[in-house]
mmCIF file of the C-alpha atoms, coordinates in Angstrom:
data_MODEL
# 
_entry.id   MODEL 
# 
loop_
_atom_site.group_PDB 
_atom_site.id 
_atom_site.type_symbol 
_atom_site.label_atom_id 
_atom_site.label_alt_id 
_atom_site.label_comp_id 
_atom_site.label_asym_id 
_atom_site.label_entity_id 
_atom_site.label_seq_id 
_atom_site.pdbx_PDB_ins_code 
_atom_site.Cartn_x 
_atom_site.Cartn_y 
_atom_site.Cartn_z 
_atom_site.occupancy 
_atom_site.B_iso_or_equiv 
_atom_site.pdbx_formal_charge 
_atom_site.auth_seq_id 
_atom_site.auth_comp_id 
_atom_site.auth_asym_id 
_atom_site.auth_atom_id 
_atom_site.pdbx_PDB_model_num 
ATOM 1   C CA . MET A 1 1   ? 103.788 74.088  72.453  1.00 0.00 ? 1   MET A CA 1 
ATOM 2   C CA . LYS A 1 2   ? 106.510 75.976  74.482  1.00 0.00 ? 2   LYS A CA 1 
ATOM 3   C CA . SER A 1 3   ? 105.342 78.760  76.589  1.00 0.00 ? 3   SER A CA 1 
ATOM 4   C CA . LEU A 1 4   ? 106.135 82.161  75.458  1.00 0.00 ? 4   LEU A CA 1 
ATOM 5   C CA . MET A 1 5   ? 106.019 83.581  78.938  1.00 0.00 ? 5   MET A CA 1 
ATOM 6   C CA . SER A 1 6   ? 109.419 84.164  80.645  1.00 0.00 ? 6   SER A CA 1 
ATOM 7   C CA . ALA A 1 7   ? 109.766 81.825  83.508  1.00 0.00 ? 7   ALA A CA 1 
ATOM 8   C CA . ALA A 1 8   ? 111.685 84.396  85.539  1.00 0.00 ? 8   ALA A CA 1 
ATOM 9   C CA . GLY A 1 9   ? 108.995 87.063  84.819  1.00 0.00 ? 9   GLY A CA 1 
ATOM 10  C CA . ALA A 1 10  ? 106.137 84.740  85.720  1.00 0.00 ? 10  ALA A CA 1 
ATOM 11  C CA . LYS A 1 11  ? 107.868 83.799  88.952  1.00 0.00 ? 11  LYS A CA 1 
ATOM 12  C CA . THR A 1 12  ? 108.535 87.397  89.928  1.00 0.00 ? 12  THR A CA 1 
ATOM 13  C CA . ARG A 1 13  ? 105.061 88.549  89.001  1.00 0.00 ? 13  ARG A CA 1 
ATOM 14  C CA . ARG A 1 14  ? 103.652 85.825  91.154  1.00 0.00 ? 14  ARG A CA 1 
ATOM 15  C CA . GLU A 1 15  ? 105.916 86.787  94.111  1.00 0.00 ? 15  GLU A CA 1 
ATOM 16  C CA . VAL A 1 16  ? 105.104 90.446  93.907  1.00 0.00 ? 16  VAL A CA 1 
ATOM 17  C CA . LEU A 1 17  ? 101.420 90.384  93.058  1.00 0.00 ? 17  LEU A CA 1 
ATOM 18  C CA . GLY A 1 18  ? 100.437 87.092  94.698  1.00 0.00 ? 18  GLY A CA 1 
ATOM 19  C CA . ASP A 1 19  ? 98.998  83.753  93.267  1.00 0.00 ? 19  ASP A CA 1 
ATOM 20  C CA . GLU A 1 20  ? 95.421  85.008  93.501  1.00 0.00 ? 20  GLU A CA 1 
ATOM 21  C CA . TRP A 1 21  ? 95.850  88.120  91.378  1.00 0.00 ? 21  TRP A CA 1 
ATOM 22  C CA . VAL A 1 22  ? 98.025  86.343  88.772  1.00 0.00 ? 22  VAL A CA 1 
ATOM 23  C CA . ASP A 1 23  ? 95.682  83.398  88.613  1.00 0.00 ? 23  ASP A CA 1 
ATOM 24  C CA . GLY A 1 24  ? 92.677  85.659  88.146  1.00 0.00 ? 24  GLY A CA 1 
ATOM 25  C CA . ASN A 1 25  ? 94.438  87.514  85.406  1.00 0.00 ? 25  ASN A CA 1 
ATOM 26  C CA . SER A 1 26  ? 95.487  84.376  83.612  1.00 0.00 ? 26  SER A CA 1 
ATOM 27  C CA . GLN A 1 27  ? 92.047  82.764  83.907  1.00 0.00 ? 27  GLN A CA 1 
ATOM 28  C CA . ASN A 1 28  ? 90.418  85.776  82.414  1.00 0.00 ? 28  ASN A CA 1 
ATOM 29  C CA . ALA A 1 29  ? 92.961  86.133  79.431  1.00 0.00 ? 29  ALA A CA 1 
ATOM 30  C CA . THR A 1 30  ? 91.467  85.708  75.971  1.00 0.00 ? 30  THR A CA 1 
ATOM 31  C CA . GLU A 1 31  ? 92.987  85.454  72.606  1.00 0.00 ? 31  GLU A CA 1 
ATOM 32  C CA . PHE A 1 32  ? 92.468  89.219  72.330  1.00 0.00 ? 32  PHE A CA 1 
ATOM 33  C CA . ASP A 1 33  ? 94.696  90.160  75.305  1.00 0.00 ? 33  ASP A CA 1 
ATOM 34  C CA . ARG A 1 34  ? 96.937  87.056  75.641  1.00 0.00 ? 34  ARG A CA 1 
ATOM 35  C CA . ALA A 1 35  ? 99.786  88.908  73.817  1.00 0.00 ? 35  ALA A CA 1 
ATOM 36  C CA . TRP A 1 36  ? 99.367  91.800  76.346  1.00 0.00 ? 36  TRP A CA 1 
ATOM 37  C CA . GLN A 1 37  ? 99.871  89.290  79.301  1.00 0.00 ? 37  GLN A CA 1 
ATOM 38  C CA . MET A 1 38  ? 102.968 87.987  77.512  1.00 0.00 ? 38  MET A CA 1 
ATOM 39  C CA . TYR A 1 39  ? 104.281 91.564  76.956  1.00 0.00 ? 39  TYR A CA 1 
ATOM 40  C CA . VAL A 1 40  ? 103.750 92.587  80.560  1.00 0.00 ? 40  VAL A CA 1 
ATOM 41  C CA . THR A 1 41  ? 105.289 89.305  81.925  1.00 0.00 ? 41  THR A CA 1 
ATOM 42  C CA . ASN A 1 42  ? 108.315 89.339  79.621  1.00 0.00 ? 42  ASN A CA 1 
ATOM 43  C CA . ILE A 1 43  ? 109.051 93.061  79.449  1.00 0.00 ? 43  ILE A CA 1 
ATOM 44  C CA . ASN A 1 44  ? 107.975 94.399  82.861  1.00 0.00 ? 44  ASN A CA 1 
ATOM 45  C CA . TRP A 1 45  ? 108.432 91.535  85.153  1.00 0.00 ? 45  TRP A CA 1 
ATOM 46  C CA . ALA A 1 46  ? 111.389 89.706  83.504  1.00 0.00 ? 46  ALA A CA 1 
ATOM 47  C CA . GLY A 1 47  ? 112.812 92.904  82.158  1.00 0.00 ? 47  GLY A CA 1 
ATOM 48  C CA . THR A 1 48  ? 113.031 95.067  85.323  1.00 0.00 ? 48  THR A CA 1 
ATOM 49  C CA . TRP A 1 49  ? 111.551 93.437  88.453  1.00 0.00 ? 49  TRP A CA 1 
ATOM 50  C CA . SER A 1 50  ? 113.441 90.174  88.010  1.00 0.00 ? 50  SER A CA 1 
ATOM 51  C CA . ARG A 1 51  ? 116.856 91.793  87.532  1.00 0.00 ? 51  ARG A CA 1 
ATOM 52  C CA . ASN A 1 52  ? 116.979 92.908  91.132  1.00 0.00 ? 52  ASN A CA 1 
ATOM 53  C CA . ILE A 1 53  ? 119.081 95.976  90.311  1.00 0.00 ? 53  ILE A CA 1 
ATOM 54  C CA . ILE A 1 54  ? 116.533 98.082  92.223  1.00 0.00 ? 54  ILE A CA 1 
ATOM 55  C CA . PRO A 1 55  ? 115.226 96.381  95.331  1.00 0.00 ? 55  PRO A CA 1 
ATOM 56  C CA . PRO A 1 56  ? 111.490 95.490  95.385  1.00 0.00 ? 56  PRO A CA 1 
ATOM 57  C CA . GLN A 1 57  ? 110.624 98.050  98.026  1.00 0.00 ? 57  GLN A CA 1 
ATOM 58  C CA . GLN A 1 58  ? 112.149 100.790 95.930  1.00 0.00 ? 58  GLN A CA 1 
ATOM 59  C CA . LEU A 1 59  ? 110.436 99.736  92.816  1.00 0.00 ? 59  LEU A CA 1 
ATOM 60  C CA . SER A 1 60  ? 107.090 99.704  94.764  1.00 0.00 ? 60  SER A CA 1 
ATOM 61  C CA . LEU A 1 61  ? 107.717 103.324 95.833  1.00 0.00 ? 61  LEU A CA 1 
ATOM 62  C CA . VAL A 1 62  ? 108.760 104.278 92.204  1.00 0.00 ? 62  VAL A CA 1 
ATOM 63  C CA . ASN A 1 63  ? 105.573 102.612 90.843  1.00 0.00 ? 63  ASN A CA 1 
ATOM 64  C CA . LEU A 1 64  ? 103.366 104.354 93.237  1.00 0.00 ? 64  LEU A CA 1 
ATOM 65  C CA . ALA A 1 65  ? 104.782 107.782 92.338  1.00 0.00 ? 65  ALA A CA 1 
ATOM 66  C CA . MET A 1 66  ? 104.546 107.140 88.635  1.00 0.00 ? 66  MET A CA 1 
ATOM 67  C CA . LEU A 1 67  ? 100.973 105.791 88.834  1.00 0.00 ? 67  LEU A CA 1 
ATOM 68  C CA . ALA A 1 68  ? 99.807  108.640 91.025  1.00 0.00 ? 68  ALA A CA 1 
ATOM 69  C CA . ALA A 1 69  ? 101.395 111.263 88.800  1.00 0.00 ? 69  ALA A CA 1 
ATOM 70  C CA . SER A 1 70  ? 99.731  109.747 85.720  1.00 0.00 ? 70  SER A CA 1 
ATOM 71  C CA . GLY A 1 71  ? 96.349  109.415 87.403  1.00 0.00 ? 71  GLY A CA 1 
ATOM 72  C CA . GLN A 1 72  ? 96.216  105.767 87.193  1.00 0.00 ? 72  GLN A CA 1 
ATOM 73  C CA . MET A 1 73  ? 94.389  105.349 90.569  1.00 0.00 ? 73  MET A CA 1 
ATOM 74  C CA . HIS A 1 74  ? 93.131  101.847 89.917  1.00 0.00 ? 74  HIS A CA 1 
ATOM 75  C CA . GLU A 1 75  ? 96.700  100.581 89.402  1.00 0.00 ? 75  GLU A CA 1 
ATOM 76  C CA . PHE A 1 76  ? 97.810  102.873 92.379  1.00 0.00 ? 76  PHE A CA 1 
ATOM 77  C CA . GLU A 1 77  ? 95.423  100.914 94.604  1.00 0.00 ? 77  GLU A CA 1 
ATOM 78  C CA . LEU A 1 78  ? 96.855  97.478  93.491  1.00 0.00 ? 78  LEU A CA 1 
ATOM 79  C CA . HIS A 1 79  ? 100.382 98.703  93.937  1.00 0.00 ? 79  HIS A CA 1 
ATOM 80  C CA . PHE A 1 80  ? 99.740  100.305 97.284  1.00 0.00 ? 80  PHE A CA 1 
ATOM 81  C CA . ARG A 1 81  ? 98.395  97.050  98.472  1.00 0.00 ? 81  ARG A CA 1 
ATOM 82  C CA . VAL A 1 82  ? 101.540 95.210  97.002  1.00 0.00 ? 82  VAL A CA 1 
ATOM 83  C CA . ALA A 1 83  ? 103.868 97.768  98.789  1.00 0.00 ? 83  ALA A CA 1 
ATOM 84  C CA . LEU A 1 84  ? 102.003 97.230  101.972 1.00 0.00 ? 84  LEU A CA 1 
ATOM 85  C CA . LEU A 1 85  ? 101.648 93.389  101.926 1.00 0.00 ? 85  LEU A CA 1 
ATOM 86  C CA . ARG A 1 86  ? 104.075 91.898  99.441  1.00 0.00 ? 86  ARG A CA 1 
ATOM 87  C CA . THR A 1 87  ? 107.183 94.167  99.168  1.00 0.00 ? 87  THR A CA 1 
ATOM 88  C CA . ARG A 1 88  ? 106.640 95.402  102.776 1.00 0.00 ? 88  ARG A CA 1 
ATOM 89  C CA . VAL A 1 89  ? 107.313 99.154  102.427 1.00 0.00 ? 89  VAL A CA 1 
ATOM 90  C CA . PRO A 1 90  ? 107.279 100.484 106.046 1.00 0.00 ? 90  PRO A CA 1 
ATOM 91  C CA . LEU A 1 91  ? 104.099 102.600 106.798 1.00 0.00 ? 91  LEU A CA 1 
ATOM 92  C CA . GLU A 1 92  ? 106.244 105.810 107.550 1.00 0.00 ? 92  GLU A CA 1 
ATOM 93  C CA . GLN A 1 93  ? 107.892 105.553 104.137 1.00 0.00 ? 93  GLN A CA 1 
ATOM 94  C CA . LEU A 1 94  ? 104.359 105.090 102.334 1.00 0.00 ? 94  LEU A CA 1 
ATOM 95  C CA . ARG A 1 95  ? 103.030 108.026 104.267 1.00 0.00 ? 95  ARG A CA 1 
ATOM 96  C CA . GLU A 1 96  ? 106.144 110.212 103.359 1.00 0.00 ? 96  GLU A CA 1 
ATOM 97  C CA . LEU A 1 97  ? 105.868 109.193 99.674  1.00 0.00 ? 97  LEU A CA 1 
ATOM 98  C CA . LEU A 1 98  ? 102.211 110.100 99.493  1.00 0.00 ? 98  LEU A CA 1 
ATOM 99  C CA . LEU A 1 99  ? 103.003 113.530 100.950 1.00 0.00 ? 99  LEU A CA 1 
ATOM 100 C CA . HIS A 1 100 ? 105.873 113.970 98.559  1.00 0.00 ? 100 HIS A CA 1 
ATOM 101 C CA . ILE A 1 101 ? 103.731 112.970 95.598  1.00 0.00 ? 101 ILE A CA 1 
ATOM 102 C CA . ALA A 1 102 ? 100.886 115.390 96.745  1.00 0.00 ? 102 ALA A CA 1 
ATOM 103 C CA . GLN A 1 103 ? 103.369 118.154 96.892  1.00 0.00 ? 103 GLN A CA 1 
ATOM 104 C CA . TYR A 1 104 ? 104.336 117.734 93.216  1.00 0.00 ? 104 TYR A CA 1 
ATOM 105 C CA . CYS A 1 105 ? 101.058 116.395 91.803  1.00 0.00 ? 105 CYS A CA 1 
ATOM 106 C CA . GLY A 1 106 ? 98.597  118.563 93.687  1.00 0.00 ? 106 GLY A CA 1 
ATOM 107 C CA . ILE A 1 107 ? 95.857  118.462 96.354  1.00 0.00 ? 107 ILE A CA 1 
ATOM 108 C CA . ALA A 1 108 ? 93.388  116.323 94.237  1.00 0.00 ? 108 ALA A CA 1 
ATOM 109 C CA . THR A 1 109 ? 95.934  113.653 93.689  1.00 0.00 ? 109 THR A CA 1 
ATOM 110 C CA . GLY A 1 110 ? 96.910  113.746 97.312  1.00 0.00 ? 110 GLY A CA 1 
ATOM 111 C CA . THR A 1 111 ? 93.177  113.382 98.300  1.00 0.00 ? 111 THR A CA 1 
ATOM 112 C CA . SER A 1 112 ? 92.697  110.478 96.050  1.00 0.00 ? 112 SER A CA 1 
ATOM 113 C CA . MET A 1 113 ? 95.912  108.670 97.300  1.00 0.00 ? 113 MET A CA 1 
ATOM 114 C CA . PHE A 1 114 ? 95.064  109.027 100.981 1.00 0.00 ? 114 PHE A CA 1 
ATOM 115 C CA . ARG A 1 115 ? 91.478  108.027 100.386 1.00 0.00 ? 115 ARG A CA 1 
ATOM 116 C CA . ILE A 1 116 ? 92.718  104.847 98.718  1.00 0.00 ? 116 ILE A CA 1 
ATOM 117 C CA . ALA A 1 117 ? 95.394  104.294 101.309 1.00 0.00 ? 117 ALA A CA 1 
ATOM 118 C CA . ARG A 1 118 ? 92.856  104.563 104.146 1.00 0.00 ? 118 ARG A CA 1 
ATOM 119 C CA . ARG A 1 119 ? 90.548  102.184 102.448 1.00 0.00 ? 119 ARG A CA 1 
ATOM 120 C CA . VAL A 1 120 ? 93.274  99.590  101.868 1.00 0.00 ? 120 VAL A CA 1 
ATOM 121 C CA . LEU A 1 121 ? 94.629  99.925  105.342 1.00 0.00 ? 121 LEU A CA 1 
ATOM 122 C CA . ALA A 1 122 ? 91.105  99.261  106.724 1.00 0.00 ? 122 ALA A CA 1 
ATOM 123 C CA . GLU A 1 123 ? 90.381  96.357  104.418 1.00 0.00 ? 123 GLU A CA 1 
ATOM 124 C CA . GLU A 1 124 ? 93.689  94.708  105.359 1.00 0.00 ? 124 GLU A CA 1 
ATOM 125 C CA . ALA A 1 125 ? 93.232  95.483  109.121 1.00 0.00 ? 125 ALA A CA 1 
ATOM 126 C CA . ILE A 1 126 ? 96.555  97.212  109.340 1.00 0.00 ? 126 ILE A CA 1 
ATOM 127 C CA . ASP A 1 127 ? 97.396  98.203  112.986 1.00 0.00 ? 127 ASP A CA 1 
ATOM 128 C CA . LEU A 1 128 ? 98.375  101.846 112.803 1.00 0.00 ? 128 LEU A CA 1 
ATOM 129 C CA . SER A 1 129 ? 99.120  102.290 116.480 1.00 0.00 ? 129 SER A CA 1 
ATOM 130 C CA . GLY A 1 130 ? 102.862 101.691 115.950 1.00 0.00 ? 130 GLY A CA 1 
ATOM 131 C CA . ILE A 1 131 ? 103.414 104.226 113.215 1.00 0.00 ? 131 ILE A CA 1 
ATOM 132 C CA . GLU A 1 132 ? 105.802 106.986 114.313 1.00 0.00 ? 132 GLU A CA 1 
ATOM 133 C CA . PRO A 1 133 ? 103.915 110.365 114.567 1.00 0.00 ? 133 PRO A CA 1 
ATOM 134 C CA . LEU A 1 134 ? 104.974 112.954 112.064 1.00 0.00 ? 134 LEU A CA 1 
ATOM 135 C CA . ASP A 1 135 ? 105.957 116.281 113.546 1.00 0.00 ? 135 ASP A CA 1 
ATOM 136 C CA . THR A 1 136 ? 104.093 118.797 111.220 1.00 0.00 ? 136 THR A CA 1 
ATOM 137 C CA . ASN A 1 137 ? 104.380 121.778 113.527 1.00 0.00 ? 137 ASN A CA 1 
ATOM 138 C CA . TYR A 1 138 ? 107.293 123.255 111.739 1.00 0.00 ? 138 TYR A CA 1 
ATOM 139 C CA . LEU A 1 139 ? 106.229 122.323 108.325 1.00 0.00 ? 139 LEU A CA 1 
ATOM 140 C CA . TYR A 1 140 ? 102.803 123.968 108.152 1.00 0.00 ? 140 TYR A CA 1 
ATOM 141 C CA . SER A 1 141 ? 103.246 127.144 110.102 1.00 0.00 ? 141 SER A CA 1 
ATOM 142 C CA . LEU A 1 142 ? 103.238 130.501 108.481 1.00 0.00 ? 142 LEU A CA 1 
ATOM 143 C CA . SER A 1 143 ? 106.431 132.559 108.358 1.00 0.00 ? 143 SER A CA 1 
ATOM 144 C CA . GLY A 1 144 ? 107.039 134.288 111.676 1.00 0.00 ? 144 GLY A CA 1 
ATOM 145 C CA . ASP A 1 145 ? 104.452 132.014 113.568 1.00 0.00 ? 145 ASP A CA 1 
ATOM 146 C CA . GLU A 1 146 ? 105.796 130.060 116.394 1.00 0.00 ? 146 GLU A CA 1 
ATOM 147 C CA . ALA A 1 147 ? 104.597 126.498 117.099 1.00 0.00 ? 147 ALA A CA 1 
ATOM 148 C CA . ASP A 1 148 ? 102.747 126.038 120.388 1.00 0.00 ? 148 ASP A CA 1 
# 
């Protein structure tokens, strides 16, 4: 029987999420959710990611923002790891995005995102010594206050 999965979608899904994640998902598929796996592969991975109209790094940033805004923190963690390790979004951009999301989505969302980010960074043994320090003196001072 011919596969109903898009070859382009399956290839891109594997490139972005990695063999281990895709194989684990495939091995756990049942007749109950096999149609869902086909839908995700054909619509999401073949329909957007594979077209390369928006570069993978930018799609990663968009995904993180949408997942955080909708409170999907389990998926946020997966896609934070993808952005860090697979699409290679620079740390400074990830930090800036999380600050931007927190501004619009609130402190609780920001707290959750940074907690997840710290855990993933530690689990992946990411060296943070090279990250450019963020000058926050002018950002968080009260009107009329002068930075030291």
